[in-house]
VONU-145693 format. One record per residue (C-alpha): residue number from 1; residue in three letters; x, y, z. Coordinates in steps of 0.5 Angstrom, whole numbers. Each point is the difference from the previous one (the first is absolute). Example, Ala and Ser with C-alpha at 12.3 -4.5 7.8 and 13.67 -1.06 7.14 Angstrom:
BEGIN
[atom 1; ala; [25; -9; 16]]
[atom 2; ser; [2; 7; -2]]
//
This chain:
BEGIN
[atom 1; met; [167; 246; 159]]
[atom 2; lys; [0; -7; -5]]
[atom 3; ala; [0; -4; 5]]
[atom 4; val; [-6; 3; 3]]
[atom 5; ala; [-4; 0; -7]]
[atom 6; val; [2; -6; -1]]
[atom 7; arg; [-3; -3; 7]]
[atom 8; ile; [-6; 4; -1]]
[atom 9; leu; [-1; -3; -7]]
[atom 10; arg; [0; -7; 3]]
[atom 11; val; [-4; 3; 5]]
[atom 12; leu; [-6; 2; -5]]
[atom 13; leu; [2; -7; -5]]
[atom 14; val; [-3; -4; 6]]
[atom 15; leu; [-5; 4; 2]]
[atom 16; leu; [-2; -1; -7]]
[atom 17; ala; [1; -7; -1]]
[atom 18; leu; [-4; -1; 7]]
[atom 19; ala; [-5; 4; -3]]
[atom 20; phe; [-1; -4; -6]]
[atom 21; cys; [0; -7; 4]]
[atom 22; ala; [-6; 3; 5]]
[atom 23; tyr; [-3; 2; -7]]
[atom 24; ser; [1; -7; -3]]
[atom 25; val; [-3; -4; 6]]
[atom 26; ala; [-6; 5; 2]]
[atom 27; ser; [-1; -1; -7]]
[atom 28; gln; [-2; -7; 1]]
[atom 29; trp; [-2; 0; 6]]
[atom 30; asp; [-7; -4; 0]]
[atom 31; glu; [4; -5; -4]]
[atom 32; thr; [5; 0; 5]]
[atom 33; thr; [-4; -1; 6]]
[atom 34; arg; [-3; -6; -3]]
[atom 35; ala; [6; -4; -2]]
[atom 36; phe; [2; 2; 7]]
[atom 37; arg; [-5; -4; 3]]
[atom 38; glu; [0; -5; -5]]
[atom 39; met; [7; -3; 3]]
[atom 40; ser; [2; -2; 7]]
[atom 41; trp; [5; 5; 3]]
[atom 42; pro; [5; -4; 1]]
[atom 43; thr; [1; -3; -8]]
[atom 44; leu; [-1; 8; -1]]
[atom 45; ala; [7; 1; 6]]
[atom 46; gly; [3; -6; -4]]
[atom 47; ser; [-1; 3; -6]]
[atom 48; leu; [3; 7; 2]]
[atom 49; ala; [5; -4; 4]]
[atom 50; ala; [2; -3; -7]]
[atom 51; gly; [-1; 7; -4]]
[atom 52; leu; [6; 4; 5]]
[atom 53; ala; [5; -6; 0]]
[atom 54; gly; [-2; 0; -8]]
[atom 55; leu; [2; 8; 0]]
[atom 56; phe; [6; -1; 4]]
[atom 57; val; [3; -6; -4]]
[atom 58; trp; [0; 5; -6]]
[atom 59; met; [3; 6; 5]]
[atom 60; leu; [6; -5; 0]]
[atom 61; gly; [0; -1; -7]]
[atom 62; trp; [1; 7; -2]]
[atom 63; arg; [5; 0; 5]]
[atom 64; thr; [4; -5; -3]]
[atom 65; phe; [-1; 4; -6]]
[atom 66; leu; [4; 6; 3]]
[atom 67; ser; [4; -3; 4]]
[atom 68; gly; [3; -3; -6]]
[atom 69; leu; [1; 6; -4]]
[atom 70; gly; [5; 2; 5]]
[atom 71; ser; [-5; 4; 6]]
[atom 72; pro; [-2; -6; 5]]
[atom 73; leu; [-4; 3; 6]]
[atom 74; pro; [-2; -2; 7]]
[atom 75; leu; [-7; -3; 0]]
[atom 76; arg; [-3; 4; 4]]
[atom 77; ala; [1; 5; -5]]
[atom 78; ala; [-2; -3; -6]]
[atom 79; phe; [-6; -2; 4]]
[atom 80; arg; [-2; 7; 1]]
[atom 81; ile; [2; 2; -7]]
[atom 82; ser; [-4; -5; -4]]
[atom 83; ser; [-6; 1; 5]]
[atom 84; ile; [0; 7; 0]]
[atom 85; ser; [1; 0; -8]]
[atom 86; gln; [-5; -5; -2]]
[atom 87; leu; [-6; 5; 2]]
[atom 88; gly; [1; 3; -6]]
[atom 89; lys; [-2; -5; -4]]
[atom 90; tyr; [-7; 2; 2]]
[atom 91; val; [1; 6; -3]]
[atom 92; pro; [-2; 1; -7]]
[atom 93; gly; [6; -1; -6]]
[atom 94; lys; [4; -5; 4]]
[atom 95; val; [6; 5; 0]]
[atom 96; trp; [-1; 1; 7]]
[atom 97; ala; [3; -5; 4]]
[atom 98; leu; [7; 1; -4]]
[atom 99; val; [1; 7; 1]]
[atom 100; thr; [-2; -2; 8]]
[atom 101; gln; [4; -5; 1]]
[atom 102; ile; [8; 3; -4]]
[atom 103; glu; [-1; 7; 4]]
[atom 104; met; [-2; -5; 7]]
[atom 105; ala; [6; -3; -3]]
[atom 106; arg; [4; 6; 0]]
[atom 107; glu; [1; 1; 7]]
[atom 108; his; [3; -7; 1]]
[atom 109; lys; [5; 3; -6]]
[atom 110; val; [-2; -5; -6]]
[atom 111; pro; [1; 3; -6]]
[atom 112; ala; [-6; 1; -4]]
[atom 113; glu; [1; -4; -6]]
[atom 114; arg; [1; -6; 5]]
[atom 115; ser; [-6; 1; 3]]
[atom 116; phe; [-3; 1; -6]]
[atom 117; gly; [3; -6; -3]]
[atom 118; ser; [-2; -4; 5]]
[atom 119; thr; [-7; 1; 0]]
[atom 120; leu; [-1; -1; -7]]
[atom 121; leu; [3; -6; 1]]
[atom 122; ala; [-4; -2; 5]]
[atom 123; val; [-6; 1; -4]]
[atom 124; ala; [2; -3; -6]]
[atom 125; thr; [2; -7; 4]]
[atom 126; ser; [-7; 0; 4]]
[atom 127; thr; [-3; 1; -7]]
[atom 128; ala; [3; -5; -3]]
[atom 129; cys; [1; -5; 5]]
[atom 130; gly; [-9; 2; 1]]
[atom 131; leu; [-1; -2; -7]]
[atom 132; ala; [5; -6; 1]]
[atom 133; val; [-4; -2; 7]]
[atom 134; ala; [-7; 0; -5]]
[atom 135; ser; [4; -3; -6]]
[atom 136; val; [0; -7; 4]]
[atom 137; thr; [-5; 0; 5]]
[atom 138; leu; [-7; 3; -5]]
[atom 139; pro; [0; -4; -6]]
[atom 140; leu; [-1; -5; 3]]
[atom 141; thr; [-5; 1; 5]]
[atom 142; ser; [-4; 6; -4]]
[atom 143; ala; [-3; 0; -6]]
[atom 144; ala; [-2; 6; 0]]
[atom 145; ala; [7; 4; 2]]
[atom 146; arg; [2; -4; -6]]
[atom 147; glu; [-5; 4; -5]]
[atom 148; lys; [0; 6; 3]]
[atom 149; tyr; [7; 1; 2]]
[atom 150; trp; [5; -5; -5]]
[atom 151; trp; [3; 6; -3]]
[atom 152; leu; [3; 2; 7]]
[atom 153; phe; [3; -8; 2]]
[atom 154; leu; [5; 2; -8]]
[atom 155; leu; [3; 4; 4]]
[atom 156; ala; [1; -2; 6]]
[atom 157; pro; [7; -3; -4]]
[atom 158; val; [2; 5; -3]]
[atom 159; met; [-1; 5; 7]]
[atom 160; leu; [6; -5; 3]]
[atom 161; ala; [5; -1; -4]]
[atom 162; ala; [0; 8; -1]]
[atom 163; leu; [2; -1; 7]]
[atom 164; his; [7; -2; -1]]
[atom 165; pro; [5; 4; 2]]
[atom 166; arg; [3; 2; -6]]
[atom 167; ile; [-7; 2; -3]]
[atom 168; val; [-2; 4; 7]]
[atom 169; thr; [6; 4; -1]]
[atom 170; trp; [0; 2; -6]]
[atom 171; cys; [-7; 3; 0]]
[atom 172; leu; [1; 4; 7]]
[atom 173; asp; [7; 3; -3]]
[atom 174; thr; [-5; 2; -6]]
[atom 175; leu; [-5; 2; 5]]
[atom 176; leu; [5; 4; 4]]
[atom 177; arg; [3; 3; -5]]
[atom 178; leu; [-7; 3; -3]]
[atom 179; val; [-1; 4; 6]]
[atom 180; arg; [8; 2; 1]]
[atom 181; arg; [2; -4; 6]]
[atom 182; pro; [7; -4; 0]]
[atom 183; pro; [-1; -8; -2]]
[atom 184; leu; [0; -6; 7]]
[atom 185; glu; [7; 0; 2]]
[atom 186; his; [-3; -7; 3]]
[atom 187; pro; [-5; -4; -5]]
[atom 188; ala; [-3; -5; 4]]
[atom 189; gly; [3; -8; -2]]
[atom 190; leu; [-4; -6; -1]]
[atom 191; gly; [1; -2; 6]]
[atom 192; val; [-4; 7; 4]]
[atom 193; thr; [-6; -1; -6]]
[atom 194; leu; [0; -8; 2]]
[atom 195; arg; [-1; 2; 7]]
[atom 196; ala; [-5; 6; -1]]
[atom 197; ile; [-3; -5; -5]]
[atom 198; gly; [-1; -5; 7]]
[atom 199; trp; [-3; 5; 4]]
[atom 200; thr; [-5; 3; -5]]
[atom 201; val; [-2; -7; -2]]
[atom 202; leu; [-1; -2; 8]]
[atom 203; gly; [-4; 6; 0]]
[atom 204; trp; [-5; -2; -5]]
[atom 205; ala; [0; -6; 4]]
[atom 206; leu; [-3; 4; 6]]
[atom 207; phe; [-5; 4; -4]]
[atom 208; gly; [-2; -7; -3]]
[atom 209; val; [-1; -2; 8]]
[atom 210; his; [-5; 7; 1]]
[atom 211; thr; [-4; -1; -6]]
[atom 212; trp; [-1; -8; 1]]
[atom 213; leu; [-3; 1; 7]]
[atom 214; leu; [-4; 7; -3]]
[atom 215; cys; [-3; -6; -4]]
[atom 216; leu; [0; -5; 5]]
[atom 217; ala; [-4; 5; 4]]
[atom 218; val; [-6; 0; -5]]
[atom 219; asp; [-1; -7; 0]]
[atom 220; gly; [6; -2; -6]]
[atom 221; asp; [3; -7; -1]]
[atom 222; gly; [3; -5; -4]]
[atom 223; ala; [7; -2; 0]]
[atom 224; gly; [2; 5; -5]]
[atom 225; leu; [-2; 6; 3]]
[atom 226; pro; [7; 2; 4]]
[atom 227; phe; [3; -1; -7]]
[atom 228; leu; [-6; 5; -4]]
[atom 229; ala; [0; 5; 6]]
[atom 230; thr; [7; 1; -1]]
[atom 231; gly; [0; 1; -7]]
[atom 232; ala; [-7; 4; 0]]
[atom 233; tyr; [4; 6; 5]]
[atom 234; ala; [6; 0; -4]]
[atom 235; leu; [-3; 0; -7]]
[atom 236; ala; [-4; 6; 4]]
[atom 237; phe; [5; 4; 2]]
[atom 238; val; [3; 0; -7]]
[atom 239; ala; [-6; 2; -3]]
[atom 240; gly; [-1; 5; 5]]
[atom 241; phe; [8; 3; -1]]
[atom 242; leu; [-1; 0; -7]]
[atom 243; val; [-6; 6; 1]]
[atom 244; phe; [5; 5; 0]]
[atom 245; ile; [-5; 6; 3]]
[atom 246; ala; [-5; -5; 5]]
[atom 247; pro; [3; 2; 7]]
[atom 248; gly; [2; -7; 2]]
[atom 249; gly; [-2; -3; -5]]
[atom 250; ile; [-7; 1; 3]]
[atom 251; gly; [-6; -3; -5]]
[atom 252; ala; [4; -5; -4]]
[atom 253; arg; [4; -4; 5]]
[atom 254; glu; [-8; -1; 3]]
[atom 255; ala; [-3; -1; -7]]
[atom 256; ala; [6; -6; -2]]
[atom 257; leu; [-1; -3; 6]]
[atom 258; thr; [-7; -1; -1]]
[atom 259; val; [1; -3; -5]]
[atom 260; val; [5; -6; 0]]
[atom 261; leu; [-4; 0; 8]]
[atom 262; thr; [-8; -1; -3]]
[atom 263; pro; [1; -7; -3]]
[atom 264; val; [2; -3; 6]]
[atom 265; leu; [-4; 3; 6]]
[atom 266; pro; [-7; 2; 1]]
[atom 267; ala; [-4; 5; -3]]
[atom 268; gly; [2; 7; 3]]
[atom 269; ala; [7; -3; 4]]
[atom 270; pro; [4; 3; -5]]
[atom 271; val; [-2; 7; 2]]
[atom 272; val; [0; -2; 7]]
[atom 273; val; [7; -2; -1]]
[atom 274; ala; [4; 5; -4]]
[atom 275; ile; [-4; 6; 4]]
[atom 276; ala; [2; -4; 6]]
[atom 277; ser; [8; 0; -2]]
[atom 278; arg; [-1; 8; -3]]
[atom 279; val; [-1; 2; 7]]
[atom 280; leu; [6; -5; 4]]
[atom 281; leu; [5; 2; -4]]
[atom 282; thr; [-2; 8; 1]]
[atom 283; ala; [0; -2; 6]]
[atom 284; ala; [6; -3; 0]]
[atom 285; asp; [4; 6; -3]]
[atom 286; leu; [-3; 4; 5]]
[atom 287; leu; [2; -4; 6]]
[atom 288; asn; [7; -1; -3]]
[atom 289; ala; [0; 8; -1]]
[atom 290; gly; [-1; 1; 6]]
[atom 291; ala; [5; -5; 4]]
[atom 292; ala; [4; 3; -4]]
[atom 293; leu; [-1; 7; 2]]
[atom 294; leu; [0; -2; 7]]
[atom 295; leu; [8; -3; -1]]
[atom 296; gly; [2; 7; -3]]
[atom 297; arg; [6; 0; -4]]
[atom 298; gly; [5; -5; 3]]
[atom 299; ala; [7; 0; 0]]
[atom 300; arg; [3; 4; -6]]
[atom 301; pro; [6; -3; -3]]
[atom 302; ala; [5; 6; 3]]
[atom 303; glu; [-2; -3; 6]]
[atom 304; ala; [0; -7; -1]]
[atom 305; gly; [6; -2; -3]]
[atom 306; ala; [4; -2; -7]]
[atom 307; gly; [-3; -6; -2]]
[atom 308; thr; [2; -4; -7]]
[atom 309; thr; [-4; 2; -7]]
[atom 310; gly; [1; -7; -3]]
[atom 311; asp; [-6; -4; -2]]
[atom 312; gly; [-1; -4; 6]]
[atom 313; ala; [0; 6; 4]]
[atom 314; gly; [-5; 0; 6]]
[atom 315; leu; [-5; -4; -5]]
[atom 316; asn; [-4; -4; 4]]
[atom 317; gly; [-2; 5; 6]]
[atom 318; ala; [6; -3; 4]]
[atom 319; asp; [3; 7; 1]]
[atom 320; val; [-6; 3; 4]]
[atom 321; asp; [4; 5; 4]]
[atom 322; gly; [6; -1; -5]]
[atom 323; ala; [3; 5; -5]]
[atom 324; ala; [-4; 3; -6]]
[atom 325; gly; [7; 0; -4]]
[atom 326; asn; [-1; 6; -4]]
[atom 327; glu; [7; 5; -1]]
[atom 328; pro; [0; 6; 3]]
[atom 329; ala; [2; 3; -7]]
[atom 330; ala; [-7; -3; -3]]
[atom 331; ala; [-4; 6; 3]]
[atom 332; glu; [3; 4; -6]]
[atom 333; leu; [-2; -5; -5]]
[atom 334; val; [-7; 3; 3]]
[atom 335; arg; [2; 7; -1]]
[atom 336; gly; [3; 0; -7]]
[atom 337; thr; [0; -5; -6]]
[atom 338; gln; [8; -1; 1]]
[atom 339; pro; [2; -8; 2]]
[atom 340; thr; [4; -1; 5]]
[atom 341; lys; [5; -5; 1]]
[atom 342; glu; [-1; -6; 5]]
[atom 343; arg; [6; 0; 5]]
[atom 344; pro; [4; -6; -1]]
//
């Protein structure tokens, strides 16, 4: 009964997320159609492809953290969990994606504390790296960003330092104690953190290409435009994330993107870029979710065989059909609150 109830709730959440996606596009339908009319289809296709690649690379960063915490997953399973759960970010509250991800990972015998920890680590890493990318690219290319968002730049070194494994482990164990869950058995090491940071920074570069192509489509020019576009999107994403109640950061992200791009694009063009970016990345999320549903659940951990649970297990997508590596006793961690010992 519980399993049926969870599946029903998941379906309802997906339908609710689709409703919010449809509303966000329909509420700006005239602006959206005008924006698309002003851009060529090859440019839009290239921008969409860059967005899809960025989302996929970020999924690899989350998978790296999950593997480092002791639960490596096959690529297909990780893609399915990440793509479907990300629809939850379109529902107001920002917790639905996390809840869905934890519940879907349970099906692959991933303890809840590992799902929770890996997701928080991935979010913290994307935010810290986004601020770092914006801090490197914008101060020299955008006076508007320096004047309006200077305080965010100051957070970049602090957040990057907070990604040190010792700090991260202490924070996660404290949070887990507060919710009466056992501490992490396999804290993420420095190597895992650096690999995940690498995937995340690559993702930011791809989202920069996504934004740069849209800027080119509205007659943007200049040698520094690729750097400005990358920093503008990174800053806009972080600003949207900080607005807790807005689903998917809608409104805040577009406002920040418009502020940074206004001095370097023709009149009215920044709004066109912001709207086109929102619609294309929403379409990318929906395409990923659709592909994940078509792929199906993928191999269960019991069927895939036993794998290693060290920091280097299946981190970079080499184990597409490999083992999930989650110990059989991990299910007890999901149902109860007592930690189990790893097998030698």
